[in-house]
MIDOSE-1310 file (N, C-alpha, C; in nm, 2 decimals, decimal comma, always signed):
residues 262
mryn	+1,19/+0,20/-1,83/+1,24/+0,09/-1,75/+1,39/+0,07/-1,77; +1,46/+0,04/-1,66/+1,60/+0,03/-1,67/+1,64/-0,11/-1,71; +1,75/-0,13/-1,78/+1,79/-0,25/-1,83/+1,84/-0,34/-1,72; +1,87/-0,29/-1,60/+1,92/-0,38/-1,49/+1,81/-0,43/-1,41
dear	+1,69/-0,44/-1,47/+1,57/-0,50/-1,41/+1,53/-0,41/-1,29; +1,54/-0,28/-1,30/+1,49/-0,19/-1,19/+1,41/-0,08/-1,27; +1,31/-0,03/-1,20/+1,23/+0,08/-1,26/+1,20/+0,18/-1,15; +1,22/+0,31/-1,19/+1,19/+0,42/-1,09/+1,08/+0,50/-1,15
msnd	+0,97/+0,52/-1,07/+0,86/+0,59/-1,11/+0,88/+0,74/-1,07; +0,93/+0,82/-1,16/+0,96/+0,95/-1,13/+0,88/+1,05/-1,21; +0,89/+1,18/-1,17/+0,82/+1,28/-1,25/+0,87/+1,30/-1,38; +0,99/+1,24/-1,41/+1,06/+1,26/-1,54/+1,02/+1,15/-1,64
etss	+0,93/+1,06/-1,60/+0,89/+0,95/-1,69/+0,83/+1,01/-1,82; +0,86/+0,95/-1,93/+0,80/+1,00/-2,05/+0,69/+0,92/-2,10; +0,68/+0,80/-2,06/+0,57/+0,71/-2,10/+0,45/+0,71/-2,01; +0,36/+0,80/-2,02/+0,25/+0,80/-1,93/+0,15/+0,69/-1,95
napm	+0,17/+0,61/-2,06/+0,08/+0,50/-2,08/+0,14/+0,37/-2,04; +0,26/+0,37/-1,98/+0,32/+0,24/-1,93/+0,22/+0,18/-1,83; +0,16/+0,06/-1,86/+0,05/+0,01/-1,78/+0,09/-0,05/-1,65; +0,02/-0,03/-1,54/+0,05/-0,07/-1,41/-0,03/-0,19/-1,37
tnvr	+0,03/-0,29/-1,30/-0,05/-0,40/-1,25/-0,06/-0,41/-1,10; +0,05/-0,42/-1,02/+0,04/-0,43/-0,88/+0,14/-0,34/-0,80; +0,10/-0,26/-0,71/+0,19/-0,19/-0,62/+0,16/-0,23/-0,48; +0,26/-0,27/-0,41/+0,24/-0,30/-0,27/+0,32/-0,20/-0,18
sgal	+0,14/-0,06/+0,13/+0,13/-0,03/+0,23/+0,12/+0,04/+0,28; +0,15/-0,10/+0,44/+0,11/-0,08/+0,52/+0,17/-0,09/+0,50; +0,19/-0,09/+0,70/+0,18/-0,14/+0,66/+0,16/-0,11/+0,59; +0,18/+0,24/+0,73/+0,20/+0,23/+0,72/+0,21/+0,19/+0,66
llss	+0,23/+0,21/+0,61/+0,20/+0,22/+0,56/+0,16/+0,10/+0,48; +0,03/+0,13/+0,35/+0,02/+0,14/+0,23/+0,03/+0,04/+0,21; +0,03/-0,15/+0,12/+0,05/-0,19/+0,14/+0,04/-0,15/-0,01; +0,06/-0,30/+0,00/+0,05/-0,12/-0,16/+0,12/-0,20/-0,13
alrh	+0,32/-0,14/-0,99/+0,22/-0,20/-1,06/+0,19/-0,14/-1,19; +0,25/-0,18/-1,30/+0,22/-0,14/-1,43/+0,15/-0,25/-1,50; +0,03/-0,23/-1,55/-0,06/-0,33/-1,60/+0,00/-0,42/-1,70; +0,08/-0,42/-1,79/+0,13/-0,53/-1,86/+0,28/-0,55/-1,83
sfdi	+0,33/-0,48/-1,74/+0,48/-0,49/-1,71/+0,51/-0,49/-1,56; +0,43/-0,41/-1,47/+0,46/-0,41/-1,33/+0,38/-0,50/-1,25; +0,44/-0,56/-1,15/+0,37/-0,64/-1,04/+0,44/-0,60/-0,91; +0,43/-0,48/-0,87/+0,51/-0,43/-0,76/+0,44/-0,47/-0,63
rhst	+0,50/-0,55/-0,55/+0,44/-0,60/-0,43/+0,51/-0,56/-0,31; +0,44/-0,51/-0,21/+0,49/-0,48/-0,08/+0,37/-0,50/+0,02; +0,39/-0,59/+0,11/+0,27/-0,62/+0,19/+0,23/-0,51/+0,28; +0,12/-0,46/+0,26/+0,05/-0,35/+0,33/+0,14/-0,25/+0,38
fvic	+0,21/-0,20/+0,36/+0,28/-0,09/+0,40/+0,42/-0,08/+0,38; +0,27/-0,02/+0,33/+0,36/-0,08/+0,34/+0,34/-0,07/+0,32; +0,44/+0,12/+0,33/+0,42/+0,07/+0,38/+0,40/+0,06/+0,30; +0,25/-0,31/+0,29/+0,21/-0,38/+0,21/+0,23/-0,31/+0,13
lafg	+0,36/-0,22/-0,05/+0,23/-0,23/-0,05/+0,20/-0,29/-0,18; +0,14/-0,43/-0,25/+0,09/-0,46/-0,38/-0,06/-0,45/-0,39; -0,11/-0,39/-0,49/-0,25/-0,38/-0,50/-0,29/-0,43/-0,64; -0,41/-0,47/-0,66/-0,46/-0,56/-0,76/-0,42/-0,53/-0,90
atpi	-0,43/-0,64/-0,98/-0,41/-0,64/-1,12/-0,54/-0,62/-1,19; -0,65/-0,62/-1,13/-0,78/-0,61/-1,19/-0,81/-0,47/-1,22; -0,83/-0,42/-1,34/-0,86/-0,28/-1,37/-0,99/-0,24/-1,30; -0,99/-0,12/-1,24/-1,11/-0,07/-1,18/-1,16/+0,05/-1,25
ladp	-1,10/+0,08/-1,37/-1,16/+0,19/-1,45/-1,29/+0,15/-1,50; -1,39/+0,24/-1,49/-1,52/+0,21/-1,53/-1,59/+0,34/-1,59; -1,70/+0,32/-1,66/-1,77/+0,43/-1,72/-1,92/+0,40/-1,69; -1,98/+0,47/-1,60/-1,93/+0,59/-1,53/-1,83/+0,56/-1,42
ppsa	-1,76/+0,66/-1,37/-1,66/+0,64/-1,27/-1,71/+0,55/-1,15; -1,62/+0,46/-1,10/-1,66/+0,38/-0,98/-1,68/+0,47/-0,86; -1,76/+0,41/-0,76/-1,77/+0,48/-0,63/-1,65/+0,46/-0,55; -1,63/+0,54/-0,45/-1,52/+0,52/-0,35/-1,53/+0,38/-0,29
kdil	-1,65/+0,34/-0,25/-1,67/+0,21/-0,19/-1,63/+0,10/-0,28; -1,66/+0,11/-0,41/-1,62/+0,00/-0,51/-1,46/+0,00/-0,52; -1,40/+0,12/-0,53/-1,26/+0,12/-0,55/-1,19/+0,06/-0,43; -1,23/+0,10/-0,31/-1,17/+0,04/-0,19/-1,19/-0,11/-0,17
asvr	-1,31/-0,16/-0,21/-1,34/-0,30/-0,21/-1,24/-0,37/-0,30; -1,22/-0,32/-0,42/-1,13/-0,38/-0,51/-0,98/-0,39/-0,46; -0,94/-0,28/-0,40/-0,80/-0,28/-0,34/-0,79/-0,38/-0,23; -0,89/-0,39/-0,14/-0,89/-0,49/-0,03/-0,89/-0,63/-0,08
mmes	-0,97/-0,66/-0,18/-0,98/-0,79/-0,24/-0,84/-0,83/-0,30; -0,78/-0,75/-0,38/-0,65/-0,78/-0,44/-0,54/-0,80/-0,34; -0,55/-0,71/-0,23/-0,45/-0,72/-0,13/-0,45/-0,85/-0,06; -0,57/-0,90/-0,04/-0,58/-1,03/+0,04/-0,55/-1,15/-0,04
rqqi	-0,51/-1,14/-0,16/-0,48/-1,26/-0,25/-0,33/-1,28/-0,27; -0,25/-1,20/-0,21/-0,10/-1,21/-0,24/-0,04/-1,33/-0,17; +0,07/-1,38/-0,23/+0,15/-1,49/-0,18/+0,30/-1,44/-0,19; +0,37/-1,40/-0,08/+0,50/-1,35/-0,09/+0,59/-1,40/+0,03
dlqg	+0,72/-1,40/+0,01/+0,81/-1,43/+0,11/+0,94/-1,35/+0,08; +0,96/-1,23/+0,14/+1,07/-1,15/+0,10/+1,14/-1,09/+0,22; +1,27/-1,04/+0,20/+1,34/-0,97/+0,30/+1,34/-0,82/+0,27; +1,33/-0,74/+0,38/+1,32/-0,60/+0,36/+1,39/-0,53/+0,48
qlrq	+1,38/-0,39/+0,47/+1,43/-0,31/+0,58/+1,36/-0,18/+0,59; +1,35/-0,12/+0,71/+1,31/+0,02/+0,73/+1,44/+0,09/+0,75; +1,46/+0,20/+0,68/+1,59/+0,28/+0,69/+1,56/+0,43/+0,72; +1,61/+0,48/+0,83/+1,59/+0,62/+0,86/+1,73/+0,68/+0,91
ndvv	+1,79/+0,76/+0,83/+1,92/+0,81/+0,85/+2,02/+0,69/+0,87; +2,09/+0,68/+0,98/+2,18/+0,57/+1,00/+2,12/+0,45/+1,07; +1,99/+0,45/+1,09/+1,92/+0,34/+1,16/+1,86/+0,25/+1,05; +1,90/+0,12/+1,05/+1,85/+0,02/+0,96/+1,78/-0,09/+1,04
vpfr	+1,65/-0,12/+1,01/+1,58/-0,22/+1,08/+1,54/-0,33/+0,98; +1,61/-0,44/+0,98/+1,57/-0,55/+0,89/+1,45/-0,62/+0,93; +1,38/-0,68/+0,84/+1,26/-0,76/+0,87/+1,23/-0,86/+0,76; +1,16/-0,96/+0,79/+1,11/-1,06/+0,69/+0,96/-1,04/+0,67
lvqn	+0,92/-1,04/+0,55/+0,78/-1,02/+0,52/+0,72/-1,15/+0,45; +0,62/-1,21/+0,51/+0,56/-1,33/+0,46/+0,41/-1,31/+0,45; +0,35/-1,33/+0,34/+0,21/-1,32/+0,32/+0,15/-1,45/+0,26; +0,05/-1,50/+0,32/-0,03/-1,61/+0,27/-0,18/-1,56/+0,26
gpli	-0,22/-1,51/+0,15/-0,35/-1,46/+0,14/-0,38/-1,34/+0,23; -0,48/-1,35/+0,31/-0,52/-1,24/+0,40/-0,43/-1,23/+0,53; -0,34/-1,32/+0,55/-0,25/-1,32/+0,67/-0,11/-1,27/+0,63; -0,07/-1,17/+0,70/+0,06/-1,10/+0,67/+0,15/-1,10/+0,79
rysf	+0,27/-1,14/+0,79/+0,36/-1,14/+0,90/+0,49/-1,06/+0,88; +0,52/-0,97/+0,97/+0,64/-0,90/+0,97/+0,73/-0,95/+1,09; +0,84/-1,00/+1,06/+0,93/-1,06/+1,16/+1,05/-0,97/+1,18; +1,07/-0,92/+1,30/+1,19/-0,83/+1,33/+1,28/-0,91/+1,43
tnpd	+1,41/-0,87/+1,43/+1,50/-0,92/+1,52/+1,57/-0,81/+1,60; +1,64/-0,85/+1,71/+1,72/-0,76/+1,79/+1,65/-0,64/+1,84; +1,55/-0,65/+1,92/+1,49/-0,78/+1,98/+1,39/-0,84/+1,89; +1,36/-0,97/+1,91/+1,26/-1,04/+1,83/+1,12/-0,98/+1,85
evlq	+1,05/-0,96/+1,74/+0,91/-0,92/+1,74/+0,84/-0,96/+1,62; +0,72/-1,02/+1,63/+0,65/-1,07/+1,51/+0,51/-0,99/+1,52; +0,48/-0,92/+1,41/+0,36/-0,85/+1,39/+0,28/-0,93/+1,29; +0,15/-0,96/+1,32/+0,07/-1,03/+1,23/-0,06/-0,95/+1,19
lrlg	-0,08/-0,93/+1,06/-0,19/-0,85/+1,01/-0,29/-0,94/+0,94; -0,41/-0,94/+0,98/-0,52/-1,02/+0,92/-0,61/-0,92/+0,85; -0,63/-0,94/+0,72/-0,72/-0,86/+0,64/-0,85/-0,93/+0,63; -0,95/-0,87/+0,70/-1,09/-0,93/+0,69/-1,17/-0,86/+0,59
enss	-1,30/-0,91/+0,58/-1,39/-0,85/+0,48/-1,43/-0,71/+0,52; -1,45/-0,69/+0,65/-1,50/-0,57/+0,70/-1,41/-0,49/+0,79; -1,29/-0,55/+0,83/-1,20/-0,48/+0,91/-1,06/-0,55/+0,91; -0,96/-0,49/+0,96/-0,83/-0,55/+0,97/-0,79/-0,56/+1,12
rldv	-0,70/-0,66/+1,15/-0,66/-0,68/+1,29/-0,51/-0,70/+1,29; -0,44/-0,62/+1,37/-0,29/-0,63/+1,39/-0,26/-0,68/+1,53; -0,18/-0,79/+1,53/-0,15/-0,86/+1,66/+0,00/-0,86/+1,67; +0,05/-0,86/+1,80/+0,18/-0,89/+1,83/+0,18/-1,04/+1,87
vsda	+0,26/-1,12/+1,81/+0,26/-1,26/+1,83/+0,38/-1,30/+1,92; +0,35/-1,37/+2,03/+0,45/-1,42/+2,12/+0,42/-1,57/+2,15; +0,50/-1,63/+2,24/+0,48/-1,77/+2,28/+0,34/-1,79/+2,34; +0,29/-1,69/+2,40/+0,16/-1,70/+2,46/+0,05/-1,68/+2,36
gpek	+0,08/-1,65/+2,24/-0,02/-1,64/+2,13/-0,03/-1,49/+2,09; -0,13/-1,47/+1,99/-0,14/-1,33/+1,94/-0,21/-1,24/+2,04; -0,17/-1,11/+2,05/-0,23/-1,01/+2,13/-0,26/-0,89/+2,04; -0,39/-0,85/+2,04/-0,43/-0,74/+1,95/-0,37/-0,61/+1,99
vtgs	-0,32/-0,54/+1,89/-0,26/-0,40/+1,91/-0,38/-0,30/+1,91; -0,40/-0,23/+2,02/-0,51/-0,14/+2,04/-0,47/-0,01/+2,11; -0,56/+0,09/+2,11/-0,54/+0,21/+2,19/-0,41/+0,28/+2,15; -0,34/+0,34/+2,25/-0,22/+0,42/+2,22/-0,11/+0,34/+2,16
klnq	-0,11/+0,21/+2,17/+0,00/+0,13/+2,10/+0,00/+0,15/+1,95; -0,12/+0,17/+1,89/-0,13/+0,19/+1,75/-0,05/+0,31/+1,70; -0,04/+0,41/+1,79/+0,03/+0,54/+1,75/+0,18/+0,53/+1,78; +0,23/+0,43/+1,84/+0,37/+0,42/+1,87/+0,45/+0,39/+1,74
rirg	+0,57/+0,44/+1,74/+0,66/+0,42/+1,62/+0,72/+0,28/+1,63; +0,75/+0,22/+1,51/+0,81/+0,09/+1,50/+0,96/+0,11/+1,49; +1,03/+0,07/+1,59/+1,18/+0,08/+1,60/+1,23/+0,22/+1,58; +1,16/+0,32/+1,63/+1,20/+0,46/+1,62/+1,19/+0,52/+1,48
tsvt	+1,12/+0,46/+1,39/+1,11/+0,51/+1,25/+0,98/+0,59/+1,24; +0,95/+0,65/+1,13/+0,83/+0,73/+1,11/+0,70/+0,64/+1,09; +0,72/+0,51/+1,07/+0,61/+0,42/+1,05/+0,56/+0,37/+1,19; +0,42/+0,38/+1,21/+0,36/+0,34/+1,33/+0,29/+0,21/+1,31
yedl	+0,24/+0,16/+1,42/+0,16/+0,03/+1,42/+0,03/+0,05/+1,34; -0,03/+0,17/+1,36/-0,15/+0,20/+1,29/-0,13/+0,20/+1,14; -0,01/+0,25/+1,09/+0,02/+0,25/+0,95/+0,02/+0,11/+0,89; +0,08/+0,02/+0,97/+0,08/-0,12/+0,92/-0,05/-0,19/+0,92
afkf	-0,14/-0,14/+1,01/-0,28/-0,20/+1,02/-0,37/-0,17/+0,91; -0,34/-0,06/+0,83/-0,42/-0,03/+0,71/-0,57/-0,02/+0,74; -0,61/+0,03/+0,86/-0,75/+0,04/+0,90/-0,82/+0,14/+0,81; -0,75/+0,24/+0,76/-0,82/+0,34/+0,68/-0,89/+0,28/+0,55
lywp	-0,84/+0,16/+0,51/-0,90/+0,10/+0,39/-1,05/+0,06/+0,42; -1,08/+0,05/+0,55/-1,22/+0,01/+0,59/-1,31/+0,12/+0,64; -1,25/+0,25/+0,64/-1,33/+0,36/+0,69/-1,46/+0,38/+0,60; -1,58/+0,39/+0,66/-1,70/+0,39/+0,58/-1,73/+0,52/+0,51
tarv	-1,67/+0,63/+0,56/-1,70/+0,76/+0,50/-1,59/+0,79/+0,40; -1,62/+0,78/+0,27/-1,52/+0,80/+0,17/-1,58/+0,85/+0,04; -1,51/+0,93/-0,03/-1,56/+0,99/-0,15/-1,45/+1,01/-0,26; -1,49/+1,01/-0,38/-1,39/+1,03/-0,49/-1,39/+1,18/-0,52
lgee	-1,27/+1,24/-0,50/-1,25/+1,39/-0,52/-1,23/+1,42/-0,67; -1,18/+1,33/-0,75/-1,16/+1,35/-0,89/-1,04/+1,27/-0,94; -0,98/+1,32/-1,04/-0,87/+1,25/-1,10/-0,74/+1,34/-1,10; -0,63/+1,28/-1,07/-0,50/+1,35/-1,07/-0,39/+1,25/-1,12
nvrt	-0,28/+1,31/-1,17/-0,17/+1,23/-1,21/-0,07/+1,22/-1,10; -0,01/+1,10/-1,08/+0,10/+1,08/-0,98/+0,21/+1,02/-1,06; +0,32/+1,09/-1,08/+0,44/+1,03/-1,15/+0,39/+0,98/-1,28; +0,32/+1,05/-1,36/+0,27/+1,03/-1,49/+0,15/+0,93/-1,49
rkcw	+0,11/+0,87/-1,38/+0,00/+0,77/-1,38/-0,13/+0,85/-1,35; -0,23/+0,81/-1,43/-0,36/+0,87/-1,40/-0,43/+0,80/-1,29; -0,47/+0,87/-1,19/-0,52/+0,81/-1,06/-0,65/+0,87/-1,02; -0,73/+0,79/-0,95/-0,84/+0,84/-0,87/-0,79/+0,90/-0,74
klql	-0,84/+1,01/-0,70/-0,81/+1,07/-0,57/-0,92/+1,05/-0,48; -0,90/+0,99/-0,37/-1,01/+0,96/-0,27/-0,98/+1,03/-0,14; -1,08/+1,07/-0,07/-1,07/+1,12/+0,07/-1,15/+1,02/+0,16; -1,08/+0,98/+0,27/-1,15/+0,89/+0,37/-1,14/+0,96/+0,50
rapw	-1,26/+0,96/+0,57/-1,26/+1,03/+0,70/-1,27/+0,93/+0,82; -1,19/+0,95/+0,92/-1,18/+0,86/+1,03/-1,32/+0,85/+1,11; -1,37/+0,73/+1,14/-1,49/+0,72/+1,22/-1,48/+0,74/+1,37; -1,35/+0,75/+1,41/-1,33/+0,77/+1,56/-1,20/+0,85/+1,58
resq	-1,19/+0,90/+1,70/-1,07/+0,99/+1,73/-0,95/+0,91/+1,78; -0,96/+0,78/+1,78/-0,85/+0,69/+1,83/-0,74/+0,70/+1,72; -0,77/+0,72/+1,60/-0,67/+0,73/+1,49/-0,59/+0,85/+1,50; -0,46/+0,84/+1,46/-0,37/+0,96/+1,46/-0,41/+1,05/+1,34
ysnv	-0,49/+1,00/+1,25/-0,54/+1,08/+1,13/-0,69/+1,11/+1,14; -0,72/+1,23/+1,11/-0,86/+1,27/+1,10/-0,92/+1,23/+0,96; -0,83/+1,24/+0,86/-0,87/+1,20/+0,73/-0,75/+1,16/+0,65; -0,77/+1,08/+0,54/-0,66/+1,03/+0,46/-0,69/+1,05/+0,31
llwi	-0,59/+1,10/+0,24/-0,61/+1,11/+0,09/-0,53/+0,99/+0,03; -0,60/+0,93/-0,07/-0,53/+0,82/-0,14/-0,53/+0,85/-0,29; -0,43/+0,82/-0,36/-0,42/+0,82/-0,51/-0,41/+0,68/-0,56; -0,51/+0,63/-0,63/-0,51/+0,49/-0,67/-0,51/+0,49/-0,83
dkas	-0,42/+0,41/-0,88/-0,40/+0,41/-1,03/-0,53/+0,36/-1,09; -0,58/+0,44/-1,19/-0,71/+0,40/-1,25/-0,71/+0,27/-1,33; -0,59/+0,24/-1,39/-0,58/+0,12/-1,48/-0,57/-0,01/-1,40; -0,52/+0,00/-1,27/-0,49/-0,12/-1,20/-0,54/-0,13/-1,06
galm	-0,57/-0,02/-1,00/-0,60/-0,02/-0,85/-0,48/-0,01/-0,77; -0,36/+0,02/-0,82/-0,24/+0,03/-0,75/-0,24/+0,16/-0,66; -0,21/+0,15/-0,53/-0,20/+0,26/-0,44/-0,07/+0,33/-0,47; -0,07/+0,46/-0,52/+0,05/+0,53/-0,56/+0,10/+0,62/-0,45
rmeg	+0,00/+0,68/-0,38/+0,04/+0,78/-0,27/-0,07/+0,78/-0,17; -0,02/+0,81/-0,04/-0,12/+0,83/+0,07/-0,07/+0,94/+0,15; -0,17/+1,03/+0,19/-0,14/+1,14/+0,28/-0,23/+1,13/+0,40; -0,17/+1,15/+0,52/-0,25/+1,14/+0,64/-0,25/+1,28/+0,71
ydwn	-0,37/+1,33/+0,75/-0,39/+1,46/+0,81/-0,43/+1,45/+0,95; -0,37/+1,53/+1,04/-0,40/+1,53/+1,18/-0,54/+1,58/+1,21; -0,57/+1,60/+1,34/-0,71/+1,64/+1,38/-0,72/+1,79/+1,37; -0,62/+1,86/+1,33/-0,63/+2,00/+1,30/-0,63/+2,02/+1,14
aqla	-0,65/+1,91/+1,07/-0,66/+1,91/+0,93/-0,53/+1,95/+0,86; -0,41/+1,93/+0,93/-0,28/+1,96/+0,88/-0,21/+1,83/+0,83; -0,15/+1,84/+0,71/-0,07/+1,72/+0,66/+0,04/+1,68/+0,76; +0,03/+1,55/+0,80/+0,13/+1,50/+0,90/+0,22/+1,40/+0,84
krfe	+0,18/+1,32/+0,74/+0,26/+1,21/+0,69/+0,22/+1,18/+0,55; +0,33/+1,15/+0,47/+0,31/+1,11/+0,33/+0,38/+0,99/+0,29; +0,31/+0,89/+0,22/+0,38/+0,77/+0,17/+0,37/+0,77/+0,02; +0,48/+0,73/-0,04/+0,48/+0,73/-0,19/+0,58/+0,63/-0,24
vvsa	+0,53/+0,55/-0,34/+0,61/+0,45/-0,41/+0,71/+0,52/-0,49; +0,84/+0,48/-0,48/+0,95/+0,55/-0,55/+1,00/+0,46/-0,67; +1,02/+0,33/-0,64/+1,08/+0,25/-0,75/+1,04/+0,10/-0,73; +1,07/+0,02/-0,83/+1,04/-0,12/-0,84/+1,15/-0,20/-0,89
qkie	+1,15/-0,33/-0,87/+1,25/-0,42/-0,91/+1,19/-0,56/-0,96; +1,27/-0,63/-1,04/+1,22/-0,75/-1,10/+1,29/-0,87/-1,02; +1,21/-0,96/-0,96/+1,26/-1,07/-0,89/+1,19/-1,20/-0,94; +1,27/-1,29/-1,00/+1,22/-1,41/-1,05/+1,11/-1,39/-1,15
grwf	+1,13/-1,29/-1,24/+1,03/-1,27/-1,35/+0,91/-1,19/-1,31; +0,90/-1,14/-1,18/+0,79/-1,06/-1,14/+0,83/-0,93/-1,08; +0,75/-0,83/-1,09/+0,78/-0,70/-1,04/+0,74/-0,68/-0,90; +0,83/-0,63/-0,81/+0,80/-0,61/-0,67/+0,85/-0,46/-0,64
lkqm	+0,79/-0,42/-0,52/+0,84/-0,29/-0,47/+0,99/-0,29/-0,44; +1,06/-0,19/-0,47/+1,20/-0,18/-0,43/+1,21/-0,07/-0,32; +1,14/+0,04/-0,34/+1,15/+0,14/-0,23/+1,03/+0,23/-0,22; +0,99/+0,25/-0,10/+0,88/+0,34/-0,07/+0,93/+0,45/+0,03
rvee	+0,89/+0,57/+0,01/+0,94/+0,68/+0,09/+0,82/+0,72/+0,19; +0,86/+0,74/+0,32/+0,76/+0,78/+0,42/+0,81/+0,91/+0,48; +0,74/+1,02/+0,46/+0,78/+1,15/+0,51/+0,69/+1,19/+0,63; +0,75/+1,23/+0,74/+0,68/+1,29/+0,85/+0,70/+1,44/+0,85
lqpg	+0,59/+1,51/+0,84/+0,60/+1,66/+0,82/+0,56/+1,73/+0,95; +0,61/+1,85/+0,96/+0,57/+1,94/+1,06/+0,43/+2,00/+1,02; +0,33/+1,97/+1,10/+0,19/+2,02/+1,06/+0,19/+2,16/+1,03; +0,12/+2,20/+0,92/+0,10/+2,34/+0,88/+0,21/+2,39/+0,80
tnhv	+0,31/+2,31/+0,77/+0,42/+2,35/+0,68/+0,46/+2,23/+0,59; +0,55/+2,26/+0,50/+0,60/+2,15/+0,41/+0,74/+2,10/+0,46; +0,77/+2,14/+0,59/+0,90/+2,10/+0,64/+0,90/+1,95/+0,68; +1,00/+1,87/+0,63/+1,00/+1,73/+0,66/+1,09/+1,71/+0,79
lart	+1,02/+1,66/+0,89/+1,09/+1,63/+1,02/+1,17/+1,50/+1,01; +1,12/+1,40/+0,94/+1,19/+1,27/+0,93/+1,15/+1,20/+0,81; +1,24/+1,13/+0,75/+1,22/+1,05/+0,63/+1,26/+0,91/+0,65; +1,17/+0,82/+0,63/+1,20/+0,67/+0,64/+1,18/+0,61/+0,50
ylei	+1,26/+0,51/+0,47/+1,25/+0,44/+0,35/+1,22/+0,29/+0,38; +1,12/+0,24/+0,32/+1,08/+0,10/+0,33/+1,14/+0,03/+0,20; +1,23/-0,06/+0,22/+1,30/-0,12/+0,10/+1,29/-0,27/+0,10; +1,26/-0,33/-0,02/+1,26/-0,47/-0,03/+1,38/-0,52/-0,11
kk	+1,44/-0,62/-0,06/+1,57/-0,67/-0,12/+1,54/-0,79/-0,21; +1,63/-0,81/-0,31/+1,63/-0,92/-0,39/+1,67/-1,05/-0,32
């Protein structure tokens, strides 16, 4: 951990036992934490993203259903009000992020746009809020990019956390953290992803990485937490990297950073 109250979770970390508590998205991405030191929060993709401080490590290993239920429960308990931005090359898109429990709002300017995400027990709902009231984002709108970045409306909606077909593939390390690796399969073809892989910190339930695969089973997008920062005595997300890849290759077509400011 850096002495200037910033921490970067890199492959060069030497303390594999540094405990994680909360990583925050979507809402995109991810919404989406070192257990006695980190409380990284980013509302759903975020992409959100802070995930629970309650350990989900169990013996025998928990089911995919139990792991996802813990992530959703912790995600819906956050209280935050922060400024952030989406950055892709020379394009910078500022936003305000406010969360009161299961209700999350992203407020953009120039032009004005308010996105509201409600995390329910069995599903999530993303709305565009105007003077006429909230209007649900559905259909092809979900696959549209937000302000020309690699993050889509579907990424912010975090609907994959509710997909019923999920399984634990095993255990893997992500940036020195021991994680459960989960595979989730889309229940309908409306999603841009046929399946999603998640890496969830075993000690805390923090979402460390997410990969989305297209309907040809090719890797299309990757979200990963890069660093954290300390704000008013608590740890929050500082930067998340979102990579859009050319399917069938490892070539990165576009790279967007979701950043939270002090």
